[in-house]
C-alpha positions, 0 to 999 in steps of 0.5 A, a space after each residue: 551666806 548663800 549666793 547673791 543673785 544679781 542682774 547687771 543693767 548697762 554693759 558700757 564701759 563701767 558695766 563691762 569692767 564690773 562684769 569682768 571683775 565679778 566673773 571670777 566670783 561665781 562662788 559668791 555671786 550668781 549673775 542671772 541676767 544682763 540688760 544692754 540695748 546697744 551692741 557693746 563689747 560688754 554685751 558680747 562678753 556677757 553673751 559669750 559667757 552664757 549670761 541671758 540678756 533680759 529686758 527691764 521688765 523681765 528682770 523685775 518680773 523675776 521677783 525674788 529670784 533676783 536679789 540685786 539689780 546693779 544699775 550701771 547706766 548712769 541714766 536716771 530714766 533707766 532707774 525710774 523705769 526699773 522702779 516702776 517695773 518692780 512696783 508693777 510686778 509687786 516685787 518688794 524683794 529686789 533692790 536696785 544698787 546704783 552706780 555709786 554702790 557699784 563703785 564702793 563694791 569695786 573699791 573693795 574687790 579690785 585694785 584696778 580703777 573703774 572707768 570715770 565718765 565725764 559729766 555722768 550723774 551718779 546717785 540714787 
């Protein structure tokens, strides 16, 4: 199996933890882009690692270069914007993995606990 080309959207507490954990998996994952509007430690970590920051539109416009977008924002409006951008760019290749899928993957790759944010709505 080849590498999965991914993008991370949201580099807050959950996105930062996810970024740290997958950073050691470059033989199977290729992190092409990250998106984070705020100045978070995760954004600084991504920039320091040379991961390009992108807008949601730029990620969607990348077409089949991005296999999976991990939406780690917990914000339904962001997920809606991602879907709209994928449709606007006729991108039928890229899939959006919500935080619940990231948590499943996390449970398979890490023995640490992923941060839990009270009141956060997860799902598709």
